[in-house]
C-alpha positions in Angstrom: -41.3 -29.1 -17.8 -41.0 -25.6 -17.9 -37.3 -24.7 -18.9 -34.9 -22.8 -15.9 -31.6 -21.7 -17.0 -28.5 -22.1 -15.7 -28.0 -19.0 -13.0 -24.6 -17.6 -12.7 -22.3 -18.9 -10.2 -20.3 -16.4 -7.7 -16.9 -15.8 -9.3 -13.8 -16.8 -7.4 -11.4 -13.9 -7.3 -8.8 -16.8 -6.2 -6.1 -15.4 -3.2 -3.9 -13.3 -4.3 -6.4 -10.0 -4.8 -7.0 -10.4 -0.9 -3.5 -11.3 -0.6 -2.3 -7.6 -2.5 -5.1 -5.8 0.0 -4.7 -7.2 3.2 -0.8 -5.8 2.2 -1.7 -2.9 1.3 -4.6 -1.9 3.9 -1.9 -2.7 6.5 1.2 -0.7 4.8 -1.9 2.4 5.0 -2.3 1.9 8.7 1.4 2.8 9.1 1.2 6.0 8.3 -1.7 6.8 10.2 0.9 7.7 12.9 2.2 10.5 15.0 5.2 8.9 15.3 7.4 6.4 13.4 5.6 3.4 15.9 4.1 1.1 14.2 0.0 1.0 14.6 -2.3 -2.2 15.4 -5.2 -1.7 13.1 -6.6 -5.1 14.4 -10.1 -3.6 15.9 -12.3 -5.7 18.6 -14.8 -4.1 19.9 -16.5 -5.2 23.5 -19.4 -5.8 23.6 -21.2 -5.4 26.9 -24.9 -6.0 25.6 -26.2 -8.3 22.6 -29.5 -8.3 21.0 -31.4 -11.1 21.5 -34.2 -11.0 18.7 -36.6 -14.0 18.1 -35.2 -14.2 15.1 -38.1 -17.1 13.3 -41.4 -16.1 15.3 -43.2 -17.9 12.2 -41.3 -20.7 13.8 -42.4 -20.7 17.0 -42.6 -25.5 17.4 -38.9 -25.9 16.1 -38.4 -29.4 14.8 -35.1 -29.1 12.7 -33.1 -26.2 11.4 -30.5 -26.3 8.6 -28.1 -23.8 7.6 -25.5 -23.6 4.8 -23.5 -20.7 4.1 -22.5 -19.6 0.6 -18.9 -19.7 -1.1 -17.5 -18.6 -4.0 -18.8 -20.8 -7.3 -22.2 -21.3 -5.4 -25.2 -20.4 -6.2 -28.9 -21.1 -5.3 -29.6 -23.8 -6.6 -26.5 -26.1 -5.0 -27.1 -24.7 -1.9 -31.2 -25.0 -1.5 -30.5 -28.8 -2.7 -27.5 -28.5 0.3 -30.8 -27.6 2.9 -32.1 -31.2 1.4 -34.7 -30.2 -1.9 -34.2 -31.9 -5.4 -33.0 -30.0 -8.1 -35.9 -29.4 -9.7 -37.9 -28.5 -6.3 -34.9 -26.5 -5.9 -35.6 -24.8 -9.5 -39.4 -24.3 -8.6 -38.3 -22.1 -5.4 -35.5 -19.8 -7.0 -38.9 -19.5 -9.7 -41.4 -19.0 -7.1 -39.1 -16.3 -5.1 -38.4 -14.0 -7.8 -41.4 -12.1 -7.5 -39.7 -10.8 -4.2 -36.2 -10.9 -5.2 -34.1 -12.7 -7.4 -32.1 -15.3 -6.0 -29.0 -15.0 -8.7 -28.0 -11.6 -6.5 -26.5 -13.6 -4.0 -23.0 -13.1 -2.2 -20.6 -15.9 -0.8 -20.5 -15.6 2.9 -24.0 -15.3 2.8 -26.7 -18.0 3.7 -29.5 -20.0 3.4 -31.9 -20.8 6.5 -34.7 -23.9 6.5 -36.8 -25.0 9.7 -39.1 -27.2 10.0 -41.7 -27.0 12.4 -45.2 -29.2 12.6 -47.1 -25.9 10.5 -44.5 -25.1 7.6 -41.4 -24.8 6.2 -39.5 -22.0 5.7 -36.6 -20.5 4.2 -34.8 -17.7 4.7 -32.4 -15.4 2.9 -30.7 -12.5 4.6 -30.9 -9.4 1.4 -29.3 -7.1 3.3 -29.1 -5.6 6.7 -32.4 -4.0 7.1 -34.5 -7.4 4.2 -35.2 -10.8 4.7 -36.0 -13.2 1.4 -38.6 -15.8 3.5 -40.4 -19.1 0.9 -43.1 -20.4 3.1 -45.5 -23.6 2.5 -47.5 -24.9 5.5 -48.0 -28.3 6.1 -51.3 -28.9 4.0 -51.8 -30.9 1.2 -53.3 -27.8 -1.4 -50.7 -25.7 0.3 -48.6 -24.0 -1.7 -45.0 -21.9 -1.6 -45.1 -17.7 -0.7 -42.6 -16.0 -1.3 -42.3 -12.3 1.3 -39.3 -10.0 1.3 -39.4 -9.1 4.8 -38.2 -6.2 7.0 -36.1 -6.6 9.6 -35.6 -5.4 12.9 -33.1 -3.1 13.3 -31.9 -2.1 16.7 -29.2 1.3 17.4 -27.5 2.8 20.5 -25.0 5.6 21.0 -22.0 5.6 22.7 -19.7 8.1 23.6 -16.0 7.5 23.4 -12.8 9.6 24.3 -9.2 9.3 24.0 -6.0 11.4 23.9 -3.6 10.7 21.2 -0.4 8.5 21.8 1.6 7.9 19.1 -1.5 6.5 16.4 -5.5 7.8 16.1 -6.1 4.8 14.8 -4.7 2.5 18.1 -6.1 5.6 20.6 -9.4 5.8 18.6 -9.7 1.5 19.3 -8.4 1.6 23.2 -11.8 3.7 23.6 -13.9 1.4 22.0 -14.1 2.9 18.6 -13.8 0.7 15.4 -12.7 1.8 12.2 -15.0 2.6 10.1 -15.5 5.5 13.3 -12.2 7.0 13.7 -13.1 6.6 10.0 -15.6 9.2 9.4 -14.2 10.9 12.6 -11.3 12.0 9.9 -13.6 12.8 6.9 -15.4 15.0 9.2 -12.5 17.2 10.4 -10.7 17.1 7.1 -11.4 20.5 6.2 -9.6 21.9 9.2 -7.2 18.6 9.9 -4.1 17.9 7.5 -4.2 14.6 9.4 -1.1 13.6 7.5 0.7 16.3 9.4 -0.8 17.9 12.2 -1.3 15.4 14.6 0.5 15.5 17.7 1.1 13.7 20.7 -1.2 14.9 23.5 -4.0 15.3 20.8 -8.0 14.5 22.0 -10.6 14.3 21.1 -14.9 13.3 22.0 -17.6 11.7 19.6 -21.4 10.8 20.4 -21.9 7.9 17.8 -24.6 5.6 16.9 -24.3 2.2 16.2 -27.2 0.3 14.1 -27.2 -3.8 14.4 -29.2 -6.2 12.1 -31.4 -8.6 14.3 -28.7 -11.4 14.5 -26.1 -9.0 16.3 -24.6 -7.7 13.4 -23.1 -4.0 13.1 -24.6 -2.2 9.9 -23.3 0.9 10.4 -22.2 3.6 12.3 -22.9 7.6 12.6 -21.0 10.7 14.2 -23.5 12.2 15.6 -21.5 15.4 17.5 -17.0 15.0 17.8 -14.5 17.3 19.1 -11.2 17.2 18.8 -8.2 19.1 19.7 -5.3 19.6 17.4 -2.4 21.4 18.5 -4.8 23.3 21.5 -7.3 24.4 19.2 -10.7 23.1 19.3 -12.6 22.1 17.1 -16.7 20.4 17.3 -18.8 19.4 15.0 -22.6 18.3 15.2 -24.6 16.0 12.3 -27.9 18.0 11.4 -30.4 17.2 8.7 -31.7 19.7 7.1 -35.3 20.5 5.8 -34.7 19.1 2.7 -33.5 16.0 4.2 -29.8 16.1 3.1 -27.6 15.6 6.1 -24.1 17.4 7.0 -21.7 18.7 9.9 -21.7 22.1 11.4 -19.9 24.0 13.7 -22.2 24.6 17.2 -22.4 28.1 15.7 -24.4 26.8 12.5 -21.6 27.0 9.9 -20.7 24.6 7.9 -17.7 21.9 8.5 -17.1 21.6 4.3 -14.6 24.1 2.9 -14.3 25.1 -0.9 -11.0 22.4 -0.6 -10.0 19.9 1.1 -6.8 20.1 3.6 -5.4 17.1 1.6 -6.1 14.8 -1.2 -4.5 11.6 0.1 -5.6 10.9 4.0 -2.8 8.9 5.4 0.2 10.0 3.8 3.4 12.0 5.1 4.8 15.0 3.7 8.0 14.4 1.6 8.9 17.1 0.4 7.0 20.5 0.0 6.6 23.3 -1.9 10.0 25.0 -2.7 11.5 27.6 -5.6 14.7 25.8 -6.0 15.1 22.1 -5.1 17.7 19.5 -6.5 15.4 17.2 -8.1 16.2 13.3 -7.0 16.3 11.9 -11.0 17.7 14.3 -12.6 20.3 15.5 -10.9 20.1 19.1 -11.0 18.8 22.6 -9.5 15.0 23.9 -10.4 11.8 25.0 -8.6 9.7 22.5 -6.8 6.0 23.8 -7.5 4.1 21.1 -5.3 4.0 19.1 -2.2 4.9 15.2 -2.9 3.2 13.0 0.0 4.3 9.8 0.7 2.0 7.1 0.7 2.1 3.4 -0.2 1.3 2.4 -4.0 -2.7 2.3 -4.0 -3.5 4.9 -1.1 -6.1 6.4 -3.1 -6.0 10.1 -4.3 -8.9 11.9 -3.9 -10.1 15.3 -5.4 -9.7 18.3 -2.9 -12.8 20.1 -4.2 -15.9 19.8 -6.8 -14.9 20.9 -10.4 -14.2 18.9 -14.1 -11.3 16.7 -15.4 -9.9 18.9 -17.9 -6.7 16.2 -18.4 -6.3 12.5 -17.7 -3.5 10.7 -19.4 0.9 10.4 -20.1 1.9 13.9 -19.2 5.9 13.4 -19.6 8.3 13.3 -16.5 4.8 13.8 -14.1 3.9 9.8 -15.3 0.0 9.7 -15.0 -1.3 12.7 -14.7 -5.1 14.0 -13.7 -5.6 18.1 -13.8 -8.8 19.4 -12.6 -10.8 22.4 -12.8 -12.9 23.5 -9.7 -15.6 25.3 -10.3 -15.0 29.3 -9.3 -12.5 28.8 -13.0 -9.6 30.5 -11.4 -8.7 27.3 -9.6 -6.4 24.0 -11.2 -5.1 21.4 -9.4 -2.3 18.3 -10.6 -2.6 14.7 -9.4 0.5 12.9 -10.5 3.1 9.8 -10.6 -0.5 7.5 -10.7 0.0 3.6 -10.6 -3.6 4.0 -12.0 -6.7 5.9 -12.6 -10.2 5.7 -10.8 -12.3 3.5 -13.6 -14.1 5.4 -16.0 -12.4 8.6 -15.5 -12.2 10.3 -18.5 -11.7 14.4 -19.8 -14.8 16.3 -19.8 -16.6 14.8 -16.8 -17.9 16.1 -13.3 -16.0 15.5 -10.3 -17.2 16.3 -6.3 -15.3 17.0 -3.0 -13.4 13.5 -2.0 -13.9 11.5 -5.2 -11.6 8.7 -5.6 -10.0 10.0 -8.8 -6.7 7.9 -9.0 -4.1 6.1 -6.9 -0.9 6.1 -5.7 2.2 5.3 -7.4 5.5 6.1 -9.0 4.7 6.7 -12.6 7.4 8.9 -14.9 10.4 10.8 -12.7 9.9 9.1 -9.5 12.2 7.6 -7.0 9.1 5.6 -4.9 5.5 5.8 -4.8 4.2 9.2 -3.9 1.8 12.0 -5.2 3.3 15.1 -6.2 -0.3 17.4 -5.5 -0.1 21.2 -7.6 -2.2 24.2 -6.6 -2.8 26.8 -9.1 -4.3 30.3 -9.2 -5.0 31.5 -12.5 -2.5 29.7 -13.7 0.2 30.6 -11.3 1.7 28.1 -9.1 1.2 28.6 -5.4 2.1 26.6 -2.4 -0.9 24.1 -1.8 0.0 24.1 2.2 -1.2 28.0 2.7 -4.2 27.7 0.8 -6.9 29.7 2.1 -10.6 27.7 2.7 -13.3 29.3 2.4 -16.5 27.2 3.8 -19.6 26.0 2.4 -23.1 27.7 3.0 -24.2 27.8 6.5 -27.6 26.8 8.2 -30.3 28.8 6.9 -31.3 31.6 9.0 -35.4 30.3 8.5 -34.1 26.7 10.2 -31.7 28.2 12.4 -34.3 27.2 15.3 -34.7 24.1 14.2 -31.2 24.3 14.3 -30.6 24.5 17.6 -33.7 22.1 19.4 -31.8 19.3 16.7 -27.9 19.2 17.8 -28.2 21.1 21.8 -29.5 17.9 22.5 -26.1 16.0 20.9 -23.6 19.1 22.0 -24.8 18.4 25.5 -24.0 15.0 25.6 -19.9 15.5 24.7 -20.1 18.1 28.2 -21.6 15.3 30.0 -19.7 12.1 29.0 -22.4 9.5 29.0 -20.4 5.9 29.2 -23.0 4.2 27.7 -26.7 5.0 26.8 -29.5 2.2 26.2 -30.5 0.1 22.9 -33.1 1.5 21.1 
């Protein structure tokens, strides 16, 4: 008999990380508001139409179907045993599957499905939204198990949403039918022009044309914004998605200027400014007056902190009253930014490391001289501290002149969709 090693089990994380993550996320949502009201961040997306795929075309003469869902502590052996296979057959099936997909990579929450028909026995495991492992054995005395990694059908549709902000961006977006990930994408697109921590006002509005992608069982895989308009305090910003000739996808204004700037407007997405840049301020811990050469962003402990621009890590560690501290020198070599009072650093962050704009470098905390969780953020030009809220943000490279005609052809229909306000476009 061949020797089979034990398969790794899915680790059981316990309840405490899940409870902590849930509390942290709920706390963050409270700050995504233009007022002091609580935000209902639960999203329930009404689905006017559902995909009706033929999931298992190979098993048209269905006799019996059994599904088992993986739990913490499960492995492929235990799942296959629950589907009615003995241990010896289960080991053989896993060995056979290895050529197509290694079943040591299974995840809790995924499912194995067994289908017995008059012609064959089939086992299915959804590897991802786009791939499915298929094990099949025909019902004949000479048949052998065969393993393939099959493509799944992916459905997509374009949708339109618009709304006016009343107290909360997330609540208004939910009312408009947008899910949380699409709303987060909207924030990311306009993060260079709008500080969502302090700039939002009641009466601001948005229009979004976006694409949703679903697997063949109706589960949403992802959403991508195709074109968007955001009106903030009377100022209108428009962005459109464009795939450049080199395959890189980014967002640009209708005129072809990049939405990206050298620096983000803020290093923390959802927060409030608790203290601004001042030449004189009474220190809340020390009690005496001294300069406050940065901006404080109050946010729940554990809120991600992002690098506002590309650069290199020049310092990471403890720095007296600043507590856990990170300093970045940006690519123009004249600018540095500092991030203080962190609860912890991003995994693997070290001195000399290159970081990209938007990368998480740490998490909000209250280490050092701090009375509550917040990020102390400083911006220095040639070593001199300047007010981060007044720093100019030069744009990134626009669409290349050689691509202007291609850009117009690709983006004109998307921008027209914003004006037409379509209610619902059909499935592809």
